[in-house]
C-alpha positions, 0 to 999 in steps of 0.5 A, spaced: 842 945 767 837 940 765 838 935 759 834 932 754 837 924 753 834 921 746 836 914 747 835 908 741 835 901 744 836 896 738 836 888 738 844 885 737 845 884 729 848 877 731 841 876 734 834 874 730 829 880 730 822 877 729 818 883 729 823 886 724 823 879 720 815 879 720 815 887 718 820 885 712 815 879 710 809 884 710 813 889 706 814 884 700 807 882 701 805 890 700 810 890 693 815 894 697 820 888 696 826 894 695 825 894 703 829 889 707 833 887 713 828 891 718 830 892 725 825 894 730 827 897 737 824 902 741 826 910 743 826 912 749 826 920 751 827 923 758 830 929 762 835 929 767 838 935 771 845 935 772 850 940 774 854 938 768 854 934 761 859 929 763 854 927 770 848 927 765 852 923 761 854 918 766 847 918 769 844 916 762 849 911 761 847 908 768 840 907 767 841 904 760 845 899 763 841 898 769 833 898 767 832 901 760 837 896 755 838 888 756 845 888 754 845 880 753 840 882 747 840 889 745 845 895 745 843 902 746 846 909 743 844 916 746 844 923 744 844 929 750 842 936 748 841 941 754 834 944 754 
C-alpha cells in the first residue's frame, strides 16, 4: 500500500523563534496588529510504501527522529493517508 505523510515541524514553544518574531513585527507595520505570536516552521510531504498503516507510521516516525526534526529545538506531528 502507498501512504502520503504530511509532516509539520515547529520550533519548541519554550524557544525563541527569530523568524516568527520578525514576521510578527512586520504584521504591526502593515497595520495587522491583531496578528501576534507568529511561529514559523516547515511542512514536509512524502510518500511511503508499506504493508500496513502501523509500519508506515513507524517508518515516518523514524525518519522524523533521525533526519527531519532536530528534537532539541523542534517538535513534529504528522498525518498519514492511504493513496
